[in-house]
N, C-alpha and C positions, 0 to 999 in steps of 0.2 A: 715407307721411306724409298724414294725413287729419284736418282740423279742420273741424267744422261747428257753427254757432251760429244760433239763430233764436228768434223769439218771435211770438206773436199776441195780439191783444187786441181787445175790443169793448166799447162803451158804448151802452146803450139807455136813453134818458131820455124821460120823459113829464111835463114841467113843469106842463102844464095838460091839461084834457080835449081841447083842440083842437090842441095842439102835441106832435109826436113828433120826437125827434132821435136818429139812429143814426149812430155813428162806429165805424169799425174800421180796424185796421192790422196789418201783418205785416212782418217783416224777416228775411232769411235771408242768411247768409254761409257760403261754402264755400271752403276752401283745400286743394287736393289736389296733392301731388307724385306723379308716376308713376315716377320713377327709370328703371329699365330694363324697363318693361312697356308694352304697347300700349293706347292708348285704345280704349274700346268703339266699334264702328262704323268701325274702320279700313278703308280702301279694300281691297276684294277679300277680306280675311279674313272678313268677315261673309257673303260670298257663296260661301265654299268648299264648303258643302254642295250648292250648285247646280252649280258649275263642275266638281267632281270627277267626278260621273256623266256629265256632258256630254263631258268629255275622255275618260273611260274608254270609254263606250259609243259616243258619236258619232264619235270619231276613231280609236278602237282603239289609242290611244297607251299606255294603262295598263290593267291588269286592274282591274275594279271592286273598290273597297275596298282598293286597294293603298297609298293614302296614309294615313299614321298620323293618326288622328283626323279624317280627311276634309280635312286641311289641304293646300293647294297649295304646292309648293316656292316659296320666296321670299316667300310671303304669310302672315305670322303672323296668328293669331287674336287677338281681343281678350284682354288680360291675359296673353298669352304673354310670357316673358322674352326680351329682345332685347339685342343689343349696340348701344346707342344712342349717337349722337354729340351729343345734346342732353339737358338736364335738363328733361324734360317736366313741365308743370304746368297746373292749371286753377284760377283764382281767380274767384269769382263772388259778387256781392251783389245783392240785390233788395229793394226797399222798395215796399209797396203801401198806399195810404191811400184810404178811401172814406167818404163821408158821404151821409146821406139825411135831409132835413128836410121834414116835412109839417105844414101848418097847415090845419085844417078850417074853412071859412067858412060852413058850413050845407049847402047842396046841392052844393057844390063844394069842392075843395081846391087849395091852392098847394103844389107839390112841387118841391124843389130837390135834385138828385142830382149829386155830383161825385166824381171819382176821380183819383188821381195814382199813377203807377208810375215808378220809377227803377231802372235795371239797369246794372251794370258787370261786364264779363267780360274777363278776360285769359287767354290760353293760349299754350302752346308745345307743338307736337306733332312727333314724328319719324315721318313718314308712310311712309318707306321701310323702317323696321325694321332698319337696318343701322348699323354703326359709321362709315359713310361719309356725308358731308354731301351727299346726293343730293336728297331731298325732305323739307323740313320746313316747318311753317307756324306763324307767330307772329301772333297777332291781339289787338287791344285794341278793345273795343266799349263805348261808353257811350250810354245812351239814356234818354229820359224821355218820358212821355205824360201829358197832362192833358185831362180832358173835364169839361164841366159842362152841365147841362140844367135849364131852368126851365119848368115847365108849370102850366097851370090845367086841372083835369079835374073831370068830374062824379064824384060819389061812388057811382054805381051804384044809386041809389035810384029812378031814373026809368026809363021805358020806353026812352028814347034816351040812350046814354052818349056822351060826347064828351071830346076832349083837344085843347088848343091850346098851343103852346109853342115854345121855341127850344133849339138845341143848338150847342155850340162845342167843338172839339177841336184840340189841337196836339201834334205829335210832333216830337222832335228826336233825331237819331241821328248819332253820330260813330263811324265804322268805319275802322280801320287794319289792314291785313294786309300 
């Protein structure tokens, strides 16, 4: 089960010779159910190519290449079919908005830059890859970030360029696992 939706847009305006306004935004939504398969990056499954030769050569426990597909017993690889005890899923949404306004005063410009990001992620993972409830992880994360900057700067027409301004940022994150 895989649903993905998104869009992007940008607007670039020049109402006068001195004023430029740029605004952009994007939104993405992903809803994915995994059923009985393993998430990419599952613990140890991703490292099987490293561990199999170490176990084989270093400890002499297994002849090199004896594990099918390099997989270690008990550690499934990403996207392998498993007997899961949970209905694994990943739901994700992301919103990004940016703006840039520039007003030319002659030998200097006033520049205002702002951005906003909002992300929401929920997931349920069966980390042990078995039909038994041994290790699973459920998480809900919501976050937002806002930043804005206002500056007065030279236009680069002189021998000495300069910038003076201020910056503000705020981040909020709510994580539950």
